N, C-alpha and C positions, 0 to 999 in steps of 0.2 A: 498432566491433564487428566481429569476424571472422565471415565467413559460414560457415566450415566447422565451427564449434563448435555442437553440438546443445544446444538450450535447452528447458526445460520451463517453461511459463508458467501463471499463474493470474490471473484478473481479478475484481475486485469493482466493481460499478457502482452508482451512486446511493447512495453512503454519505453519511449526513447529518452530515458534518463538513467544515470548510473545507479545501481543498487546500493552503492555506498552512500549516496546522497539521500536516498529514500529511507534507508534504515535508521538514519539519525532522527527523522520525524516519527518513524515507527516506534522508537524507544520512548518518545515523548507521550504518545497517546495510549500505549499499551496499559491495560488495567483500568482506564478511566471510563466513566459512563459516557454514553454516546453523545449526549447533548454537550457535555463539557469538551469532549474530544473534537466535535464539530466546531465549537467556538475557538479552540486552540488552533485548529487547521485553518480557519478563516483568517486569523490574525497572525499567522506565522509567515514571514517573508521568505520562504524557501520555495524552490521550483517544484519540489515533489509534493508539496501540500495540496496543490490543486487536484491532481489525480487521486490522491489519498482521500480527500473530502468526497469526491464523486463516488469512490468505491465504498466509503463508509455509509453514505446515503443509500447505496444499492444494497448493502448488507442488511441495513435496518429495514428496508422495504421487503427484502427476502424473508426476514424474520416475521414481519407482520403478515404478509400474504401467504407464504408457503408453510410456516410453522405455527401460526396463530399465537405469536408471542406479543406481550405488551410492550409497545415502543418506549414507554416512560421508564421501564424497568430493565433496560438493556445496558450492557457494558461491553467494552472491547476485550474479548477474552484472548484472541490471538491476532497478531499482525506481523507480517514478515515480508521481506523483499528478497527474492532469489534472482541470481543472474540469468539473463536470457541470452539469445544468440548475439554475437558481436559482429557489427558491420565493420569490415576492414577496408580502410581507405588509404591512399598514399598521398604524401605531401612532398612535392619536388624540393630538393635541397641542392646545395652547391656541388659543382663538379659532376653533375649527372647522377647523383645519388637520389634515392627515394627513401623517406622515413615513413613508417606505418603510423596511421592514426586509427585508434580503436574507438568506434562509436558504440558505446555499451547500451544494452537494453536490460529491462528487468521484468520479472513476473511478480506482481504484488497480490497478497492474499490477506483479506480481513475477515475475521470470524467474530460474531457477537453472540452473547449468551444472556440469559436472564439471571438476575441476582437471586440467590437462594433465600 
């Protein structure tokens, strides 16, 4: 990543979906322009596409309002999902045992930049 390019970021924390599921969609929209990425997210039947679309719209709004960037000239420069805290639950099993259920969360970050 070049340091002289200005970026507008948006973060979503503690989203109740596994980061593994979200990173599949992150790979699809990385490097695309924002309008095309939004269209892809609207028509992708994956659970993580809804919070990612909301976050993309937030990053575009941040670019327009906080950094005076042109909305038509933006592309997704960075998008990634990091693991968040895990909610640990138990599932009763046979003979008095208990198995652990891990309910995973993730922190998603989307950064948009202007095309050179």
